[in-house]
C-alpha positions in Angstrom: 109.9 -193.6 138.4 106.6 -195.4 138.8 103.7 -195.0 136.3 101.8 -192.9 138.8 104.8 -190.6 139.3 105.0 -190.1 135.5 101.4 -189.0 135.5 101.9 -186.6 138.4 105.1 -185.2 136.8 103.2 -184.4 133.5 100.4 -182.6 135.5 102.9 -180.5 137.3 104.7 -179.6 134.1 101.5 -177.9 132.8 100.5 -176.3 136.1 100.6 -172.5 135.4 99.4 -169.5 137.5 96.3 -169.4 135.4 95.5 -173.1 135.6 96.2 -176.4 133.9 97.2 -176.5 130.2 95.9 -179.2 128.0 99.3 -180.5 126.9 102.9 -179.9 127.6 103.6 -180.0 123.9 104.3 -176.7 122.2 101.0 -176.5 120.2 99.2 -173.1 120.6 95.7 -174.6 120.7 96.6 -176.8 123.7 98.6 -174.2 125.6 95.3 -172.8 127.0 93.2 -173.3 130.1 90.5 -175.5 128.8 87.4 -175.9 131.0 86.9 -179.6 130.8 90.6 -180.6 130.4 91.5 -178.3 133.3 88.8 -179.5 135.6 89.5 -183.2 134.8 93.2 -182.6 135.6 92.2 -180.7 138.7 90.1 -183.6 139.9 93.1 -185.8 139.6 95.2 -183.3 141.5 92.6 -183.0 144.3 92.7 -186.8 144.8 96.4 -186.8 144.8 96.5 -183.9 147.3 99.8 -182.3 146.1 99.7 -178.6 147.2 100.8 -177.4 143.8 98.2 -179.4 141.9 95.4 -178.4 144.3 96.4 -174.7 144.0 96.4 -175.0 140.1 92.9 -176.5 140.3 91.8 -173.4 142.2 93.5 -171.2 139.7 91.8 -173.0 136.8 88.4 -172.5 138.4 89.1 -168.8 139.1 90.2 -168.3 135.4 87.0 -169.8 134.2 84.8 -167.8 136.5 86.7 -164.6 135.7 85.9 -165.2 132.0 82.3 -166.4 132.4 80.1 -164.7 129.9 77.4 -162.3 131.1 74.8 -164.8 129.9 76.3 -167.6 132.0 78.4 -169.6 129.6 81.7 -170.9 130.9 84.6 -170.6 128.4 85.6 -173.5 126.3 89.2 -172.2 126.8 91.1 -169.1 127.8 94.4 -168.2 126.1 97.1 -166.1 127.9 99.8 -164.2 126.1 101.9 -161.2 127.2 99.6 -160.4 130.1 96.5 -160.4 127.9 93.8 -163.1 127.6 91.4 -164.1 124.9 88.4 -166.4 125.4 86.5 -168.9 123.4 83.1 -170.3 124.2 83.3 -172.8 121.4 84.2 -173.2 117.7 81.5 -174.1 115.2 79.0 -174.2 118.1 79.0 -173.1 121.7 80.1 -175.6 124.4 77.3 -176.9 126.7 79.3 -179.2 129.0 81.8 -176.6 130.2 79.2 -175.2 132.7 78.7 -178.5 134.4 82.4 -179.2 134.5 83.0 -175.9 136.1 80.3 -176.4 138.9 81.5 -180.0 139.4 85.1 -178.6 139.8 84.2 -176.0 142.3 82.2 -178.4 144.5 84.9 -181.0 144.4 87.5 -178.5 145.3 85.5 -177.4 148.3 84.7 -181.0 149.2 88.3 -182.1 149.3 89.8 -178.9 150.8 87.1 -177.8 153.2 87.4 -174.2 151.8 83.7 -173.3 152.0 84.6 -169.6 151.6 85.6 -170.5 148.0 82.1 -171.8 147.4 80.5 -168.6 148.7 83.0 -166.6 146.5 81.9 -168.5 143.3 78.2 -169.0 144.2 77.1 -166.2 141.8 78.9 -167.9 138.9 77.4 -171.3 139.9 73.9 -169.9 140.0 74.4 -168.1 136.7 75.6 -171.5 135.2 72.5 -173.3 136.6 70.3 -170.5 135.1 71.8 -170.9 131.5 71.4 -174.7 131.8 67.7 -174.1 132.6 67.4 -171.8 129.5 69.0 -174.6 127.3 66.0 -176.8 128.1 64.1 -174.4 125.7 60.7 -176.1 126.4 61.2 -176.4 130.2 61.1 -180.2 129.8 64.1 -181.0 132.1 66.5 -182.0 129.3 69.0 -179.6 127.7 69.1 -179.4 124.0 72.7 -179.6 122.8 73.8 -178.5 119.4 76.1 -180.7 117.2 79.7 -180.0 118.3 78.4 -178.7 121.6 80.5 -180.9 124.0 83.7 -182.8 124.2 82.9 -184.9 121.2 83.1 -181.7 119.1 83.5 -183.3 115.7 81.1 -186.3 116.2 77.5 -186.0 114.9 75.4 -186.5 118.0 73.0 -183.6 118.8 69.8 -182.9 120.7 69.2 -184.3 124.2 72.7 -185.9 124.4 72.8 -188.2 127.4 76.4 -187.3 128.4 75.4 -183.6 128.9 72.3 -184.6 130.9 74.4 -186.8 133.2 77.0 -184.1 133.7 74.3 -181.6 134.7 73.0 -184.3 137.1 76.5 -184.6 138.6 76.8 -180.8 139.0 73.5 -180.5 140.7 74.2 -183.4 143.1 77.7 -181.9 143.9 76.2 -178.5 144.7 73.3 -179.9 146.7 75.8 -181.6 149.0 76.5 -178.0 150.3 73.2 -176.1 149.7 69.9 -177.9 150.1 68.2 -175.7 147.5 64.5 -177.0 147.2 64.2 -175.9 143.5 67.5 -177.6 142.5 66.5 -180.7 144.4 63.3 -181.0 142.4 65.3 -180.4 139.2 67.8 -183.1 140.1 64.9 -185.5 140.7 63.2 -184.6 137.4 66.4 -185.1 135.3 67.1 -188.4 136.9 63.5 -189.6 136.1 63.8 -188.3 132.5 67.1 -190.2 132.0 65.7 -193.5 133.5 62.5 -193.3 131.4 63.9 -192.2 128.0 67.4 -193.5 127.1 66.9 -197.2 127.4 63.9 -199.5 126.5 62.0 -200.8 129.4 58.6 -202.1 130.3 58.0 -199.5 133.0 54.8 -197.4 132.6 56.2 -193.9 132.4 55.6 -190.8 130.3 58.1 -190.8 127.5 59.7 -187.5 126.2 59.1 -188.5 122.6 56.5 -191.5 122.5 56.7 -192.3 118.8 60.5 -192.4 118.8 60.5 -194.5 122.0 58.1 -196.9 120.5 60.5 -197.5 117.7 63.5 -197.7 120.0 65.0 -201.2 120.1 66.2 -202.8 123.3 69.9 -202.3 124.1 72.0 -203.2 127.1 73.2 -199.7 127.4 71.7 -196.1 127.6 71.7 -194.8 124.0 73.7 -191.7 123.1 71.1 -189.1 122.3 67.4 -188.3 121.6 66.2 -185.5 119.2 62.9 -184.6 117.6 63.8 -186.9 114.5 64.4 -189.8 116.9 67.2 -191.6 118.7 70.8 -191.8 118.0 71.6 -195.3 119.4 75.3 -195.4 119.5 77.1 -196.7 122.6 78.7 -193.5 124.3 81.5 -194.7 126.6 81.8 -191.4 128.4 78.1 -191.2 129.1 78.0 -194.9 130.2 80.8 -194.2 132.6 79.0 -191.4 134.1 75.9 -193.4 134.5 77.9 -196.0 136.5 79.6 -193.4 138.5 76.3 -191.6 139.3 74.5 -194.9 140.0 71.7 -194.0 137.6 69.3 -196.9 136.9 68.7 -200.2 138.6 71.2 -202.8 139.5 70.1 -204.9 136.5 70.8 -201.8 134.2 74.3 -201.6 135.6 74.9 -205.3 135.2 73.7 -205.2 131.5 75.8 -202.2 130.8 79.0 -203.5 132.4 78.5 -207.0 130.6 78.2 -205.2 127.2 81.0 -202.8 127.8 83.4 -205.5 129.1 82.6 -207.7 126.0 83.3 -204.8 123.8 86.5 -203.9 125.6 87.9 -207.3 125.6 87.1 -207.9 121.9 89.5 -205.1 121.0 93.3 -205.5 120.9 93.9 -202.5 123.2 91.6 -204.0 125.8 90.0 -200.5 126.4 86.6 -199.1 125.6 86.2 -196.9 122.4 84.7 -193.5 122.7 81.7 -194.4 120.5 80.5 -197.6 119.0 79.8 -198.9 116.4 82.3 -197.1 114.1 80.8 -194.7 111.4 82.2 -195.8 108.0 81.9 -194.3 104.4 78.5 -195.2 103.1 76.8 -195.1 106.5 74.0 -192.6 107.0 76.0 -190.5 109.5 79.1 -190.4 107.3 78.3 -187.0 105.6 77.5 -185.5 109.1 80.8 -186.7 110.4 83.1 -185.6 107.4 81.6 -182.1 107.3 81.7 -181.5 111.0 85.3 -180.2 111.4 86.5 -176.6 111.1 89.9 -177.4 109.7 91.2 -181.0 109.3 89.1 -184.1 109.3 90.3 -186.5 112.0 87.5 -188.9 112.7 88.5 -191.7 110.4 87.1 -195.1 111.3 88.5 -196.2 114.7 90.1 -192.8 115.5 89.4 -189.9 117.7 85.6 -189.9 118.6 84.8 -192.3 115.8 85.7 -195.4 117.7 89.0 -194.2 118.9 90.4 -195.1 122.3 90.9 -192.4 124.9 92.8 -193.1 128.2 90.8 -190.3 129.8 87.4 -191.8 129.0 88.6 -195.2 130.2 89.7 -193.6 133.5 86.2 -192.5 134.1 84.9 -196.0 133.0 87.2 -197.6 135.6 85.9 -195.1 138.3 82.4 -196.2 137.4 83.4 -199.9 137.8 84.8 -199.3 141.2 81.5 -197.4 142.2 79.7 -200.6 141.0 81.9 -203.0 143.1 83.9 -204.2 140.1 87.4 -203.5 141.4 89.1 -206.4 139.5 87.8 -205.1 136.2 88.8 -201.6 137.0 92.4 -202.8 137.8 92.5 -204.4 134.3 91.4 -201.1 132.7 94.0 -199.2 134.8 96.8 -201.5 133.7 95.8 -201.0 130.0 95.7 -197.3 130.4 99.2 -197.2 131.8 100.4 -199.4 128.8 99.2 -196.8 126.4 100.4 -193.8 128.4 104.0 -195.2 128.5 104.3 -195.6 124.7 107.2 -193.7 123.3 108.8 -193.1 126.6 105.7 -191.9 128.4 104.3 -189.7 125.6 100.7 -189.7 127.0 99.1 -189.5 123.6 95.6 -188.1 123.3 94.0 -191.2 121.9 94.7 -194.3 119.9 93.3 -196.1 116.9 91.3 -198.9 118.3 91.9 -201.1 115.3 95.6 -200.6 114.6 96.8 -199.5 118.0 98.6 -196.4 116.6 98.6 -193.1 118.6 96.6 -190.1 117.6 96.4 -186.5 118.5 98.9 -184.6 120.6 101.5 -186.2 122.9 101.8 -185.2 126.6 98.0 -184.8 126.7 97.4 -184.0 130.3 94.0 -185.6 130.7 95.5 -188.9 129.6 97.6 -188.7 132.7 94.6 -187.5 134.8 92.5 -190.4 133.8 95.1 -192.8 135.2 95.5 -190.8 138.4 91.7 -190.6 138.9 91.3 -194.3 138.6 94.4 -195.3 140.8 93.2 -193.0 143.6 89.6 -194.3 143.3 90.9 -197.9 143.5 92.7 -196.9 146.7 89.3 -195.8 148.1 90.0 -192.0 147.6 86.9 -191.0 145.8 85.2 -187.9 144.5 81.9 -186.5 145.6 79.1 -188.3 143.6 
């Protein structure tokens, strides 16, 4: 069996009538239909084209739509047991990124299947999602304000105008505008793009800055920094956000060149030859350490070089590889893909959730489905089968 077949086999193993589960392992918290996990697995399934995987993507989206909150929030996850469902919109804080993943998922499904009736069916849910994203701006300033623990990095101390969430919203808008040339949403897409370009990386361009004082103190970096908040910038390198920036072609060719050079230097400096989730690592004694150690509901997992605190995620690297392909760097993307497969096959294809970037030891649950999805997404993109961006 090829590495690709191993990945597809895992995705099929977690395909249920309600949607994709987060893991094939018998752990209750992962035996749920999660918004971002399910959509990412569904994107891989759409690119593969297998009828079962495509149908499971549709069921994932229907589960999320059917459990959308009346205010517009998309569930973090939905749990099914004995014919009944229970829904969570987040743990210590509500999840902001699930709305964008849902909209992206619906549009990608329609793009790949041609099923425009499905788009019409879910349009009310999509518009409700756009409305709550608008309300999360709070000041009508085009950038959503995200609480700490409000996205996939749910135990990491970023907060405020987190770049990752702004980019996901941008992707959701662009995906929907492929089908509906809504003038108001077109203007919003342009405004968000301008705000990202003007505020997350130091430049000499003469533009209005969201937070002029903080921007004046921002040091030049070769990447877009992780977040901005009223108290200033959080200047960590965010691999997922950087991958989305490459995928969405945000910025200038020089921006992309600088970002890829930085990311490749970082990637090749580590034994796993893959990009860590955030960098640099937060260690005891650092200013953010107390925010990191207290930001967990049960068990602290973000030790240095693990999980979001500098850990290596195959899923994130899959998106990084996709971004490299979009930027014409297929050779680098192939290197990333080979390293993802090396990690996925450890312990007889256990598809661990993430790895310690320093020691190379696996972390999290085995048979994590989006670890497989990241590999599939990248391989299909390398074969010129691409998502709507």
